[in-house]
N, C-alpha and C positions, 0 to 999 in steps of 0.2 A: 339397598343398592350395594353392589359388590365393592368391597374396600380396595381390591387390587385395581379395578377399573377406574375408581375415583383417583387413586394415587397416580396412575398412569396419565390421566387427563391433567392433573395438577402439574406433574413434572413436564408434560408436553407443553402446556401453556406457559410455564415459567421459562422453559428453554426458548420458546418463540419470542417472548417479551425481552429476554436478555439478548437474544440474537439481534433483534431490531434495535435495541439501545446501542449495542456494540457497532452495528452497521452505521447508524446515524452519526455516532461520534467519529468513527473512522472516515466517513464521507466528508464531514466537516474538516477534519485534519488534512485530508487529501485535497480538498477544495483550496485550503490555505497554501499548501505546497504548490499546487498548480498556479495559483495567482502569483506567488513569489517568483515562479519560474517564467512568468509572462504569458501563460495560457489561460483561457477562460476557465473559471472554476467549475462551471457546469459539466465540463468534460469528465470530471472526476466521478460523476454519478452514473455514467453510462458504462456498463460492463464491456469489456474487451477494448473499447475505445480508450478507457483509462490506462490500459496496458500500453497501447500505442504511444500515448503521450508521456507516460512514465519512462518508456525507453527513449523517447526524444529528449526528456529532461536529463537523462543519463548521457546524452550526447551522441546517440547512435541513430541510425535511420529507423523509421517506424516499421519498415519491412522486417526488421530483426525480430519483431514480436512473434513471427511465425515459429521461431525456435522454441517458444513456450509449448508448442504442440508435440514436440518430440520427447519421448520419455528419456530420463537421465540427463539429456542435454538441457532440459528445461530447468533442472535444479542448478546446474553449473551456470547457465545463462542468468538465472535470477540472482545468483551471487555476484556475477559480473555487473549486472545492472545496479544492484544495491551499492556496490563499491564505487562505481562511477557516479551514481547519483549523490552519494555522500561526498565525494571529492568535489563535485560541482557546487555543493553547499558549504564547502570548507571543512568538512568533517573527515576524520581519519579512517583507516581501514578497519580498525577494531570496532569503532562506533558503527560503521556501515554494515559490517558483517553481523554483529549481534543485534543492533537496533533497527536496521533497515531491512535485513533479510530474515533473521530469526524471529524478531519481535517488531514487525513493521508498525504496529499500532502505536507503540511507544516512540519509535524513531521518527515517524512522520508527525507525531504530536509535538516532539521537541523541535523539529525543523519548522513546522508550520506556525507554531506560536512562539518560537524562540527568536533569537537575534540573527539567525543564519541568513546570509544573503546569497542569492544565486549568481554565480559567476561561471559561465560555461568554460570548462577546461578542455582543451583539445588533446 
């Protein structure tokens, strides 16, 4: 058997397994964030729908999720959503920028399993 083919298959399998583990952990953390915000946790598992409710958790209309479809605007909008989401959970701007926008896996883990409480700030 060709050693290059074998190494490609192993790398591919490892990547898939790690991706599934990452997704499961992230889905659980998002589930906890949604429940803390008063939404059903199952909504965190549905692609695109979870964006709509994440925008609602940030205190904006769900229709704003359409801004994610516009290049460059989507990056700016994602930062705004992260900062507003963090503010609604009592976190500051630096936490929101770095841990909810840049590293959302860590930020949502802290919010979901930490002591943060959801208080919608207008």
